[in-house]
FIGUFI-844912 format. One record per residue (C-alpha): z, y, x; residue in three letters. Coordinates in steps of 0.5 Angstrom, whole numbers, plus 500, padded with zeros to 3 digits. Example, Ala and Ser with C-alpha at 12.3 -4.5 7.8 and 13.67 -1.06 7.14 Angstrom:
BEGIN
{Z=516&Y=491&X=525&resn=ALA}
{Z=514&Y=498&X=527&resn=SER}
***
This chain:
BEGIN
{Z=624&Y=698&X=551&resn=MET}
{Z=617&Y=697&X=548&resn=LYS}
{Z=620&Y=695&X=541&resn=THR}
{Z=624&Y=701&X=542&resn=TRP}
{Z=618&Y=706&X=543&resn=LYS}
{Z=615&Y=703&X=537&resn=LYS}
{Z=621&Y=705&X=533&resn=LEU}
{Z=622&Y=711&X=536&resn=LEU}
{Z=618&Y=716&X=531&resn=ALA}
{Z=618&Y=712&X=525&resn=CYS}
{Z=624&Y=710&X=521&resn=LEU}
{Z=624&Y=715&X=515&resn=LEU}
{Z=628&Y=717&X=509&resn=ALA}
{Z=623&Y=723&X=507&resn=LEU}
{Z=627&Y=728&X=504&resn=ALA}
{Z=625&Y=735&X=501&resn=ALA}
{Z=627&Y=742&X=502&resn=LEU}
{Z=633&Y=746&X=503&resn=THR}
{Z=634&Y=750&X=497&resn=GLY}
{Z=630&Y=745&X=493&resn=CYS}
{Z=632&Y=746&X=486&resn=ALA}
{Z=637&Y=746&X=481&resn=ALA}
{Z=645&Y=745&X=482&resn=GLN}
{Z=647&Y=743&X=475&resn=THR}
{Z=648&Y=735&X=475&resn=PRO}
{Z=641&Y=732&X=473&resn=PRO}
{Z=640&Y=728&X=466&resn=GLU}
{Z=643&Y=721&X=467&resn=GLY}
{Z=650&Y=724&X=470&resn=SER}
{Z=654&Y=722&X=464&resn=VAL}
{Z=659&Y=716&X=464&resn=ARG}
{Z=660&Y=712&X=458&resn=PRO}
{Z=666&Y=712&X=454&resn=ASP}
{Z=669&Y=705&X=457&resn=GLY}
{Z=668&Y=701&X=463&resn=GLU}
{Z=663&Y=696&X=462&resn=GLY}
{Z=660&Y=699&X=456&resn=GLN}
{Z=652&Y=698&X=456&resn=ALA}
{Z=649&Y=704&X=452&resn=TYR}
{Z=652&Y=710&X=449&resn=ILE}
{Z=651&Y=710&X=442&resn=ASP}
{Z=645&Y=715&X=442&resn=GLU}
{Z=641&Y=710&X=444&resn=ALA}
{Z=643&Y=704&X=440&resn=SER}
{Z=642&Y=707&X=433&resn=VAL}
{Z=636&Y=710&X=430&resn=LEU}
{Z=637&Y=718&X=429&resn=GLY}
{Z=638&Y=724&X=432&resn=GLU}
{Z=640&Y=725&X=439&resn=VAL}
{Z=641&Y=731&X=444&resn=GLU}
{Z=637&Y=730&X=451&resn=ILE}
{Z=637&Y=736&X=456&resn=GLU}
{Z=631&Y=737&X=460&resn=ASP}
{Z=632&Y=734&X=467&resn=GLU}
{Z=632&Y=738&X=473&resn=ALA}
{Z=626&Y=738&X=478&resn=VAL}
{Z=627&Y=736&X=485&resn=ALA}
{Z=624&Y=741&X=489&resn=LEU}
{Z=626&Y=744&X=491&resn=ALA}
{Z=574&Y=727&X=496&resn=GLY}
{Z=570&Y=722&X=499&resn=ALA}
{Z=570&Y=715&X=495&resn=PRO}
{Z=576&Y=711&X=497&resn=ALA}
{Z=578&Y=704&X=496&resn=PRO}
{Z=582&Y=703&X=489&resn=ALA}
{Z=589&Y=700&X=489&resn=ILE}
{Z=589&Y=693&X=489&resn=PRO}
{Z=588&Y=690&X=482&resn=ASP}
{Z=595&Y=686&X=482&resn=GLN}
{Z=598&Y=693&X=483&resn=LEU}
{Z=595&Y=697&X=478&resn=ALA}
{Z=599&Y=698&X=472&resn=PRO}
{Z=597&Y=695&X=465&resn=LYS}
{Z=599&Y=695&X=458&resn=ALA}
{Z=598&Y=688&X=457&resn=SER}
{Z=600&Y=687&X=450&resn=GLY}
{Z=603&Y=681&X=450&resn=THR}
{Z=610&Y=683&X=449&resn=LEU}
{Z=611&Y=690&X=445&resn=THR}
{Z=616&Y=694&X=440&resn=GLN}
{Z=612&Y=698&X=436&resn=LYS}
{Z=613&Y=704&X=430&resn=SER}
{Z=607&Y=708&X=427&resn=ASP}
{Z=608&Y=713&X=432&resn=ARG}
{Z=610&Y=709&X=439&resn=ALA}
{Z=609&Y=703&X=443&resn=VAL}
{Z=613&Y=700&X=448&resn=ILE}
{Z=609&Y=695&X=452&resn=ASP}
{Z=614&Y=691&X=456&resn=TYR}
{Z=609&Y=685&X=458&resn=SER}
{Z=610&Y=686&X=465&resn=ASN}
{Z=617&Y=687&X=467&resn=THR}
{Z=617&Y=682&X=472&resn=LYS}
{Z=612&Y=686&X=476&resn=ASP}
{Z=617&Y=692&X=476&resn=GLY}
{Z=615&Y=697&X=470&resn=TYR}
{Z=614&Y=698&X=463&resn=VAL}
{Z=609&Y=702&X=459&resn=MET}
{Z=610&Y=707&X=453&resn=VAL}
{Z=605&Y=711&X=449&resn=ASN}
{Z=606&Y=715&X=443&resn=CYS}
{Z=602&Y=719&X=438&resn=SER}
{Z=603&Y=727&X=438&resn=GLY}
{Z=606&Y=731&X=433&resn=GLY}
{Z=605&Y=738&X=437&resn=GLY}
{Z=612&Y=737&X=439&resn=LYS}
{Z=616&Y=735&X=446&resn=LYS}
{Z=616&Y=727&X=447&resn=LEU}
{Z=621&Y=724&X=452&resn=LYS}
{Z=623&Y=717&X=454&resn=VAL}
{Z=630&Y=715&X=456&resn=LEU}
{Z=631&Y=708&X=460&resn=VAL}
{Z=638&Y=705&X=461&resn=TYR}
{Z=638&Y=700&X=466&resn=GLY}
{Z=644&Y=694&X=468&resn=PRO}
{Z=648&Y=699&X=472&resn=SER}
{Z=649&Y=704&X=466&resn=TYR}
{Z=655&Y=701&X=464&resn=GLY}
{Z=658&Y=702&X=471&resn=LYS}
{Z=656&Y=709&X=474&resn=ASN}
{Z=653&Y=712&X=467&resn=GLY}
{Z=646&Y=713&X=470&resn=THR}
{Z=640&Y=713&X=465&resn=LYS}
{Z=633&Y=716&X=467&resn=TYR}
{Z=629&Y=721&X=463&resn=THR}
{Z=622&Y=722&X=463&resn=TYR}
{Z=617&Y=726&X=459&resn=ASN}
{Z=611&Y=724&X=455&resn=LEU}
{Z=604&Y=726&X=454&resn=ASN}
{Z=602&Y=725&X=447&resn=ALA}
{Z=596&Y=719&X=447&resn=GLY}
{Z=597&Y=717&X=454&resn=GLU}
{Z=600&Y=711&X=457&resn=TRP}
{Z=606&Y=712&X=462&resn=THR}
{Z=608&Y=708&X=467&resn=THR}
{Z=616&Y=707&X=468&resn=LEU}
{Z=619&Y=704&X=474&resn=PRO}
{Z=625&Y=699&X=473&resn=LEU}
{Z=628&Y=701&X=479&resn=SER}
{Z=635&Y=699&X=477&resn=ASP}
{Z=633&Y=691&X=478&resn=GLY}
{Z=635&Y=685&X=474&resn=ASN}
{Z=638&Y=685&X=468&resn=GLY}
{Z=639&Y=688&X=461&resn=SER}
{Z=635&Y=694&X=459&resn=TYR}
{Z=634&Y=699&X=453&resn=LYS}
{Z=629&Y=704&X=452&resn=ILE}
{Z=628&Y=709&X=447&resn=GLY}
{Z=622&Y=714&X=445&resn=VAL}
{Z=624&Y=721&X=442&resn=TYR}
{Z=621&Y=727&X=439&resn=GLU}
{Z=624&Y=734&X=439&resn=ASN}
{Z=626&Y=737&X=433&resn=THR}
{Z=630&Y=743&X=435&resn=THR}
{Z=633&Y=746&X=442&resn=GLY}
{Z=636&Y=740&X=445&resn=ASN}
{Z=636&Y=735&X=439&resn=LYS}
{Z=631&Y=729&X=439&resn=TYR}
{Z=629&Y=724&X=433&resn=ALA}
{Z=629&Y=717&X=435&resn=THR}
{Z=622&Y=714&X=434&resn=LEU}
{Z=623&Y=707&X=437&resn=LEU}
{Z=627&Y=703&X=441&resn=THR}
{Z=627&Y=696&X=445&resn=ALA}
{Z=631&Y=692&X=448&resn=ASP}
{Z=629&Y=687&X=454&resn=PHE}
{Z=632&Y=683&X=460&resn=SER}
{Z=628&Y=684&X=466&resn=VAL}
{Z=627&Y=678&X=472&resn=SER}
{Z=623&Y=681&X=478&resn=LEU}
{Z=618&Y=677&X=482&resn=THR}
{Z=622&Y=680&X=488&resn=ASP}
{Z=626&Y=686&X=489&resn=GLU}
{Z=620&Y=690&X=492&resn=PHE}
{Z=616&Y=690&X=485&resn=ALA}
{Z=618&Y=697&X=482&resn=PRO}
{Z=617&Y=700&X=489&resn=PHE}
{Z=610&Y=698&X=491&resn=LEU}
{Z=606&Y=700&X=484&resn=ARG}
{Z=604&Y=707&X=481&resn=PRO}
{Z=609&Y=710&X=476&resn=ASN}
{Z=610&Y=717&X=473&resn=GLN}
{Z=613&Y=720&X=479&resn=TYR}
{Z=609&Y=716&X=484&resn=VAL}
{Z=602&Y=716&X=481&resn=ASN}
{Z=597&Y=714&X=487&resn=TYR}
{Z=593&Y=710&X=482&resn=GLN}
{Z=588&Y=715&X=482&resn=ASN}
{Z=589&Y=719&X=488&resn=ALA}
{Z=583&Y=717&X=492&resn=VAL}
{Z=584&Y=722&X=497&resn=ASN}
{Z=591&Y=721&X=499&resn=SER}
{Z=589&Y=713&X=499&resn=ILE}
{Z=583&Y=714&X=503&resn=ALA}
{Z=587&Y=718&X=508&resn=LYS}
{Z=593&Y=713&X=508&resn=ALA}
{Z=587&Y=708&X=510&resn=ALA}
{Z=584&Y=712&X=515&resn=GLN}
{Z=591&Y=714&X=519&resn=LEU}
{Z=593&Y=706&X=519&resn=THR}
{Z=586&Y=703&X=520&resn=GLN}
{Z=587&Y=697&X=525&resn=GLY}
{Z=595&Y=698&X=524&resn=ILE}
{Z=599&Y=692&X=521&resn=SER}
{Z=606&Y=694&X=524&resn=ASP}
{Z=609&Y=697&X=518&resn=PRO}
{Z=613&Y=701&X=522&resn=LEU}
{Z=607&Y=704&X=525&resn=MET}
{Z=604&Y=705&X=519&resn=LYS}
{Z=611&Y=709&X=517&resn=VAL}
{Z=610&Y=713&X=523&resn=GLU}
{Z=603&Y=715&X=522&resn=LYS}
{Z=604&Y=717&X=515&resn=ILE}
{Z=610&Y=721&X=516&resn=TYR}
{Z=607&Y=725&X=522&resn=GLN}
{Z=601&Y=727&X=517&resn=PHE}
{Z=606&Y=729&X=512&resn=VAL}
{Z=610&Y=733&X=516&resn=VAL}
{Z=604&Y=737&X=520&resn=ASN}
{Z=600&Y=738&X=514&resn=ASN}
{Z=604&Y=740&X=508&resn=VAL}
{Z=608&Y=747&X=508&resn=THR}
{Z=614&Y=748&X=503&resn=TYR}
{Z=611&Y=753&X=498&resn=ASP}
{Z=617&Y=758&X=496&resn=GLN}
{Z=613&Y=761&X=490&resn=GLN}
{Z=612&Y=754&X=487&resn=LYS}
{Z=620&Y=752&X=488&resn=ALA}
{Z=622&Y=759&X=485&resn=ALA}
{Z=617&Y=758&X=479&resn=THR}
{Z=617&Y=750&X=478&resn=VAL}
{Z=619&Y=748&X=471&resn=GLN}
{Z=623&Y=742&X=468&resn=SER}
{Z=618&Y=736&X=467&resn=GLY}
{Z=614&Y=738&X=473&resn=TYR}
{Z=610&Y=732&X=476&resn=LEU}
{Z=607&Y=731&X=483&resn=PRO}
{Z=600&Y=731&X=484&resn=VAL}
{Z=598&Y=727&X=490&resn=LEU}
{Z=591&Y=729&X=491&resn=ASP}
{Z=593&Y=737&X=490&resn=ALA}
{Z=598&Y=737&X=495&resn=THR}
{Z=593&Y=734&X=500&resn=MET}
{Z=588&Y=739&X=498&resn=ALA}
{Z=593&Y=745&X=498&resn=THR}
{Z=597&Y=743&X=504&resn=GLY}
{Z=603&Y=746&X=500&resn=LYS}
{Z=609&Y=743&X=496&resn=GLY}
{Z=616&Y=743&X=494&resn=ILE}
{Z=620&Y=737&X=496&resn=CYS}
{Z=618&Y=733&X=490&resn=PHE}
{Z=611&Y=733&X=493&resn=ASP}
{Z=613&Y=731&X=500&resn=TYR}
{Z=617&Y=725&X=497&resn=ALA}
{Z=611&Y=723&X=492&resn=ALA}
{Z=606&Y=724&X=497&resn=LEU}
{Z=609&Y=720&X=503&resn=MET}
{Z=611&Y=714&X=498&resn=THR}
{Z=604&Y=714&X=495&resn=GLY}
{Z=601&Y=713&X=501&resn=MET}
{Z=606&Y=708&X=504&resn=LEU}
{Z=605&Y=704&X=498&resn=ARG}
{Z=598&Y=704&X=498&resn=SER}
{Z=598&Y=701&X=505&resn=GLN}
{Z=603&Y=695&X=502&resn=GLY}
{Z=610&Y=698&X=505&resn=VAL}
{Z=615&Y=698&X=500&resn=PRO}
{Z=618&Y=705&X=499&resn=CYS}
{Z=623&Y=708&X=494&resn=LYS}
{Z=622&Y=716&X=492&resn=LEU}
{Z=630&Y=718&X=492&resn=VAL}
{Z=632&Y=724&X=488&resn=VAL}
{Z=639&Y=726&X=489&resn=GLY}
{Z=643&Y=732&X=493&resn=TYR}
{Z=642&Y=734&X=500&resn=ALA}
{Z=649&Y=738&X=500&resn=GLY}
{Z=649&Y=742&X=494&resn=GLN}
{Z=641&Y=742&X=493&resn=ALA}
{Z=638&Y=737&X=488&resn=TYR}
{Z=633&Y=734&X=493&resn=HIS}
{Z=628&Y=728&X=494&resn=ALA}
{Z=627&Y=724&X=500&resn=TRP}
{Z=624&Y=717&X=501&resn=VAL}
{Z=627&Y=710&X=504&resn=SER}
{Z=622&Y=705&X=506&resn=VAL}
{Z=623&Y=697&X=507&resn=TRP}
{Z=620&Y=693&X=513&resn=THR}
{Z=621&Y=685&X=515&resn=GLU}
{Z=624&Y=688&X=521&resn=ALA}
{Z=629&Y=693&X=519&resn=THR}
{Z=631&Y=691&X=511&resn=GLY}
{Z=631&Y=698&X=507&resn=TRP}
{Z=632&Y=704&X=512&resn=ILE}
{Z=636&Y=709&X=507&resn=ASP}
{Z=639&Y=713&X=512&resn=GLY}
{Z=637&Y=713&X=519&resn=ALA}
{Z=630&Y=714&X=521&resn=VAL}
{Z=629&Y=714&X=528&resn=TYR}
{Z=632&Y=712&X=535&resn=PHE}
{Z=632&Y=717&X=540&resn=ASP}
{Z=634&Y=712&X=546&resn=GLY}
{Z=641&Y=711&X=544&resn=SER}
{Z=643&Y=712&X=537&resn=SER}
{Z=639&Y=713&X=530&resn=TRP}
{Z=638&Y=719&X=526&resn=HIS}
{Z=636&Y=721&X=519&resn=ARG}
{Z=629&Y=724&X=519&resn=MET}
{Z=628&Y=729&X=513&resn=ASP}
{Z=620&Y=731&X=513&resn=PRO}
{Z=621&Y=737&X=508&resn=THR}
{Z=627&Y=740&X=512&resn=PHE}
{Z=623&Y=738&X=519&resn=ILE}
{Z=617&Y=741&X=517&resn=SER}
{Z=620&Y=747&X=514&resn=SER}
{Z=625&Y=748&X=520&resn=GLY}
{Z=620&Y=747&X=525&resn=LYS}
{Z=625&Y=742&X=528&resn=ASN}
{Z=630&Y=747&X=530&resn=SER}
{Z=637&Y=744&X=533&resn=ALA}
{Z=641&Y=746&X=526&resn=ALA}
{Z=636&Y=743&X=522&resn=ILE}
{Z=636&Y=736&X=526&resn=GLN}
{Z=644&Y=736&X=526&resn=LYS}
{Z=644&Y=737&X=518&resn=TYR}
{Z=639&Y=732&X=517&resn=VAL}
{Z=642&Y=727&X=522&resn=GLY}
{Z=649&Y=727&X=518&resn=ASN}
{Z=648&Y=722&X=512&resn=GLY}
{Z=654&Y=725&X=509&resn=SER}
{Z=650&Y=731&X=507&resn=ASN}
{Z=646&Y=726&X=502&resn=TYR}
{Z=648&Y=723&X=496&resn=ASN}
{Z=642&Y=719&X=492&resn=ALA}
{Z=642&Y=719&X=484&resn=MET}
{Z=636&Y=716&X=482&resn=TYR}
{Z=630&Y=711&X=485&resn=LEU}
{Z=623&Y=712&X=483&resn=TYR}
***
């Protein structure tokens, strides 16, 4: 009975909010022309490609730095370079690559094709800030990857600046889901890291850490309707900003909780997909006792239920909201970050 009480409030899959974002399929939903095709032609040749903007999943005291082994580094031992761009894949075993591109005053994007692309057509699209190293997760697991760096020419047309092909063999399946990346950038989120440490002080049980951080996010962040109505493609969550304002869209909820949990050594996936017809974001966690918890998130004494912090926070735990988030068929995962 004691074990069930411990699990009661903790198993989560943080999802973001009703009405969270665009209903058009996000970048990466296309399928290849043929079964088993590794990559589409646009990423395999240098030339002009068409890339649509991705949808947005809506929807300070000193703190200890993250452990050095979790801090992404552009080591420079394995790279692909052009006169404008660098793809550093020195640390693929740790679940990430880093990209840097000099600016020409135009929008820059990266496309990542993982080993499952030929099966389900899923590719990942990221925006780049010129002159900055950007960390991208290899969340598709072991296998062959292709990455392309592109510069906008006109409309949705992009010129290819650089591509790289490499094979990935992860140290373990959790490597991409413990480190900071572009969407879960907790590396410099000193206040979020400090709050996570405070909430979990003296706690070693991962499920209890999940419970403490989940309850904090649900009780201290409210849904920002204005932001949801005006957010643009390319938006990236800023964890400490969400902490400071106490407001956010579903992407913010998911990123904050994921970053706080990762900073405490709990493997955690930021999941983006659909909740009903709304483009949405939520969280899955892993513990040794449970494995990956992708759907069920808390135990009421007789059965497991899904817990979606954005819905729960904004819906004030209404019976209708509880019923909706408890139905796993309402959730369709597409991307992992």
